[in-house]
N, C-alpha and C positions, 0 to 999 in steps of 0.2 A: 624828905617829905613826911607829912603826917598822914598815915594810911590806915584805913579800916580794912581788915581782912576777914572775909566770911566765906561760906560755901554751903553745899547742901548735903555733905557727907559726914559732918561732925567735926568737932574740935580736934580729935585725935587722928583724923584722916591723913594719910601720907602726903597727899598733895598740899594740903594746908600747912602741914608742918615743914615741908620742904620750902614752900614760898616764904613762910614766916622767918625761918633761919636765914635764908638768902637775903631777904630784905633788911633784917636787923643787922646782918654782917656788913651791909652797905651803908649803915648809919641812919636808916630810916626809923622813925617812930611808928610802931605798928601796934594796933589794938585788934586782937582776934575776938570775934564774936560769931559763933557758929551753932548749929543745932546740937542738942544733946544726944542725938542719934541720927542715923541716915534718914534724909528727907528728900530723896531723889524724886524727880518728876512731879513735884508739887506746884510747879509753875509759880504764879504770883498769888497763891492762896495765902490768906492771913488768918490769924486766930482772933475770934470774936467771942464775947460772952464769958471769958475767963481770963485771969491774969497770966502773964508770962513769968516763968521762973528764970532767974539768971544766976547760975552757979559759978562762983569765982573759981578759977583754976590757974595754977602756976604754969607758965609757959617755960620753954627751955632756957630763956635768958633771965628768968626770975620775975618777969613782969606778969601781970594778971590778965588772963583771958576769960571769956565768958561762954559757958555752955547754956544755950537757951532752949526752953521747953516749947519751941514753936517752929514755924516754917522758915525756909531761907529768907523769904520776904520779911518776916517778923524780925529775924536776926539783923538784916540790913537796916531796917527802920529803927529798931531799938539802938543799934550801934551808932548810926550817924546822928540821931537826935539826942541820945542820952549817955551812952557808955564811952564813946571815943571822945577825947578832948578836942574841942574846936580850936582853930578852924581846920577842917579836913582838906587835904590836897587831892586825895584819890581814894576811891573805894574799889577794892579788888575782890572778886568772887572766884574762888578756886584754890588750888588747881584741881579741877574735876578729873577723876580717873576714868573718863570716857569722853569721847568727842560730843560736842553739841552743835550740830550742823543743820543748815537748811530749816525745813519745816519743824524739825524736832526742837529747835530753839524755843518754840511756843510752850513746850512741856517742861523745859529745863528749870530746875530750882536754881542752878548756878547762874544762868542767864537772868532769871527773875530777880535775884538779889541785886545784880548790877542795874537792872532796869529800874528798880525802886529808887536807887540812888540817883540815877540819871533824871528820873522824873522830878526830883527835888532840886535839880540844877547842879548836882555834883558830878565831878569827873568820875567815870566808872568804867571798869575793865573786867570782863569775864574771861577766864583762862581754862581751857580744857585740853587734855592730852588723850590720844587714841588708846583704847584699852589694849593691854599687852600682858604677856606672861612675864616679861622682864622690862619694867619701866626704867627708862634712862633719866632718873631724877636729876642727875647732875646737869644734863643738857637743858632739862625743863627749868631748873633754877636759873641758869644763865639767860634763858629767854625771858623769864619773868622779870629779872633785873633789867635787862635791856629794854623791855616794853615800858617799864616805869621811867627809864631814862629818856626814851623816845616820846613819851606821851605828851609832854608840853608842846613839842614841835609839831605834833599832828594837828593842833588847833581844832580840836573837836568842839562843835557848838554845844552850848548848854542844852540839856534834854536829850542828848544822844550818848549811847554807850558803845563800847567797842567789844566785839566778840572775837576772841583769839583762840584758834584751834591748832594744835601741834600734832602732826602725824608721828606714829611710832618710828617709822623710817623716813628721814627727811631726804628728799631727792635733790633739793635745791635750797641752799641756805637763805636765799633772798625771800623776804616776806612779800606777800601779795594781798592787795586790797581787792575785795570782790563782793558781789551781792550774794545774799543767802539763797540757796536753792528753794524754789517755791512749791515743789511737789512733795506731798507726804509719801512715806513708804507704804506699799500695799500691805493690808492686814487681812487676816481671816481668823475665824474663831472655831475651836474644836470643842464639841460638847463632851464633857467628861462623864457625867452621870446625872441622873434625874432623882429628885426627891419626891416625897408625897406632896399632894396639893399643888402640883404643877410647877414646883421650883426645880430649876436645873443649874448646873455649873458649867461654865465655859472658860477655856483658857485662850489667851490671845496668841496667835502665831504671827510674828512680825518678820517681814522679809526685807530687811534693810539693804541687803546686797542687791536687790532687784529694784531699788528706788531709782527712777530715771533722774539723771543729773543734767541740768542745762549747761551748755558750754560756758566755761569761765565762771561758773558759780562756785561757791565755797565747797560744795560737795565734790564737784568734778575735779577741782584743783587739789583738794585734800586727798582724794583717791590717787592722784598722781604724785603724792608725797610732798606737797607744798604746805608751808605754814600760812594760814589764811587769817585775814582780819576783815571784819564786816561791821560797819556802823549801823546800829539798830536804834529805833525810837520806841518808847513805851506805848504810845498811843498813835495810831495812824488813821488818817481820814483819806478815803479814796477821792482825791481832788477832781478827776475828770467826771465822775458820776455826780459829785456834789455840785459842780458848776452847771452840768446839764440839767439837773433836777431843779436847781434854783431858777435857772432861766425859763424852764418849761412849766414849772408848777408853783412858782412863788405866789401867783394870784390865787391859786386853789387853796393854798394854806391860809391866806389872809381872809378869803371869803368864808372858809370853814370856821375860822375863829370868830368872825362877826356873827355867823349864824348861831354859834354856841352862846355868845353873849346875849343875843336877842331872846334866845329860848329861856334864859335865866330870868 
């Protein structure tokens, strides 16, 4: 396969290097294109108003990788439009050194890079592993290679990406497809100190362990030690509300438009 590999932790991050070496060892053509520094939790933000730098870097097999002075979404877009040779078979974002589950997928730069590719009709996979004091990178590498092998058989529609999360301790080797958990973790803010002219500092206190998990969601199954996969779309319309509003208020919209035209 011709693969673009990106992430939000940087070109030298352990997870990206592990994935790169494992994929190249399997005979895949891999172009690495990642931020020049950690860009976690940047979601789908992009750089505007200034050029992107692309520093060529030698990868372990002697090929050229690119360190980009932008966000994960920038790296993905620049990679699949310009830096990686076409045609691409798959865009992989990761391996991230922390999980990206449930509502937190909205913030993830790892997930965002894959979403950018999916939005352009490319096959895309985000891979994350639970934060640990002792990462089992050998197992992670095996799972990445297996995911690439399995991907064509999943028949993922264009415009959809796959979010793969690997627990530190796997209770069951069978992978499970599941919906993402819809509830955000509870937050609170601690006031640190106050400055002159009414300016204060606050730090965010996140309580991820207290996040409620819907049965059979990615978060619930991941907590039970399962490897989870979730199909995610870049843009979602809430169809029940759209259908109801169209049926109930379509005439309102039309008459409002006519009134605006008459007033001109």
